[in-house]
C-alpha positions as CSV (number, residue, x, y, z in Angstrom):
1,L,-3.7,-71.7,-35.6
2,A,-0.8,-74.7,-36.2
3,Y,1.8,-72.0,-34.9
4,A,-0.3,-72.0,-31.6
5,A,-1.2,-74.3,-31.0
6,T,2.8,-75.3,-31.3
7,L,3.3,-72.3,-29.3
8,T,1.2,-73.6,-26.1
9,L,3.0,-77.3,-26.2
10,A,6.2,-75.7,-25.8
11,G,5.0,-74.1,-23.1
12,R,4.5,-70.5,-24.7
13,E,1.0,-70.0,-24.1
14,A,1.5,-66.7,-23.2
15,F,3.6,-65.9,-26.1
16,A,0.7,-67.4,-28.0
17,R,-1.8,-65.2,-26.9
18,Q,0.3,-62.0,-27.2
19,L,1.0,-62.5,-30.4
20,F,-2.4,-63.7,-31.7
21,N,-4.5,-61.1,-29.3
22,N,-5.7,-64.1,-27.3
23,D,-8.1,-64.6,-30.7
24,P,-11.0,-67.0,-29.4
25,N,-11.1,-68.3,-33.3
26,I,-7.7,-70.1,-32.0
27,F,-7.6,-70.1,-28.1
28,E,-11.3,-71.9,-28.4
29,S,-10.7,-74.5,-31.1
30,D,-11.5,-78.1,-31.1
31,T,-7.2,-77.8,-32.3
32,L,-6.1,-75.9,-28.7
33,I,-8.6,-78.2,-27.1
34,Q,-6.5,-81.2,-28.2
35,V,-3.4,-79.2,-27.0
36,Y,-4.8,-79.0,-23.8
37,V,-6.0,-82.2,-23.5
38,R,-1.9,-84.0,-24.5
39,L,-0.6,-81.2,-21.8
40,K,-3.6,-82.6,-19.4
41,Q,-4.7,-78.9,-18.9
42,Y,-7.8,-80.5,-18.3
43,D,-9.8,-76.7,-17.0
44,K,-9.0,-75.2,-19.8
45,A,-10.0,-77.8,-22.3
46,I,-13.8,-78.3,-20.0
47,A,-13.9,-74.3,-20.3
48,I,-14.3,-74.2,-23.9
49,Y,-16.0,-77.7,-24.5
50,K,-18.8,-75.8,-22.0
51,K,-18.7,-72.7,-24.1
52,Q,-19.4,-74.8,-27.0
53,V,-22.4,-76.9,-25.2
54,A,-24.1,-73.6,-24.1
55,A,-23.9,-72.3,-27.5
56,D,-25.9,-76.0,-28.9
57,P,-26.9,-77.5,-25.8
58,T,-28.3,-80.4,-27.8
59,D,-24.6,-81.4,-29.6
60,A,-24.6,-85.0,-28.4
61,Q,-21.2,-84.8,-29.7
62,T,-19.4,-82.3,-28.0
63,K,-21.3,-83.2,-24.5
64,V,-19.6,-86.7,-24.6
65,K,-16.3,-84.9,-25.9
66,L,-16.7,-83.1,-22.3
67,A,-17.8,-85.6,-20.7
68,Q,-14.5,-87.7,-21.7
69,T,-12.5,-84.9,-20.3
70,Q,-14.1,-83.9,-17.2
71,Y,-13.8,-88.0,-16.6
72,N,-10.1,-88.1,-17.4
73,A,-9.7,-84.5,-15.0
74,G,-11.2,-87.0,-12.3
75,Y,-14.4,-84.9,-12.5
76,K,-16.7,-88.2,-12.5
77,D,-19.2,-86.8,-10.6
78,E,-19.2,-83.9,-13.8
79,S,-19.2,-86.3,-15.9
80,I,-21.6,-88.7,-14.5
81,A,-24.3,-85.6,-14.9
82,T,-23.1,-84.0,-18.5
83,M,-24.3,-87.9,-19.4
84,R,-27.1,-87.5,-17.7
85,S,-27.7,-84.4,-19.8
86,I,-27.2,-85.9,-23.3
87,E,-29.8,-89.0,-22.4
88,K,-32.2,-85.8,-21.3
89,D,-31.6,-84.5,-24.6
90,H,-31.4,-87.9,-26.4
91,P,-33.2,-90.7,-25.0
92,E,-32.4,-92.7,-28.1
93,Y,-28.8,-93.6,-26.1
94,T,-30.3,-94.4,-23.3
95,D,-28.7,-98.0,-22.8
96,N,-25.5,-96.5,-24.3
97,I,-25.1,-93.6,-21.9
98,E,-26.2,-96.0,-18.5
99,E,-23.7,-98.5,-19.1
100,A,-20.9,-95.7,-19.7
101,I,-21.7,-94.4,-16.1
102,K,-21.7,-97.5,-14.5
103,K,-18.9,-98.1,-15.9
104,I,-17.3,-95.0,-14.2
105,Q,-19.0,-95.5,-11.3
106,T,-17.0,-98.2,-11.3
107,G,-14.1,-97.4,-12.0
108,Q,-14.1,-99.4,-15.7
109,V,-13.3,-96.4,-18.0
110,K,-10.1,-96.7,-19.1
């Protein structure tokens, strides 16, 4: 996993995928998500997060990470929609979610 991450960081993702037979345990891992985020390859990170959310739709933590990555990618509307889905499944977070959405809408998120 570390070698695949290092190769990906070095711009050799295709080689890493070939070397490790495109193993989803590697290329859909949280480690590779962080590599993609660091490289600003947000669409790859978002795709993995969406698979994780599909596997466990009520996992608020993964949805928060997805929303953050969507926001960083410039997908504000998608980020807000993800936040709303958290609110639907976890109404106990409504106040925090509404505050975060207001910050997204006004550009106050850093």
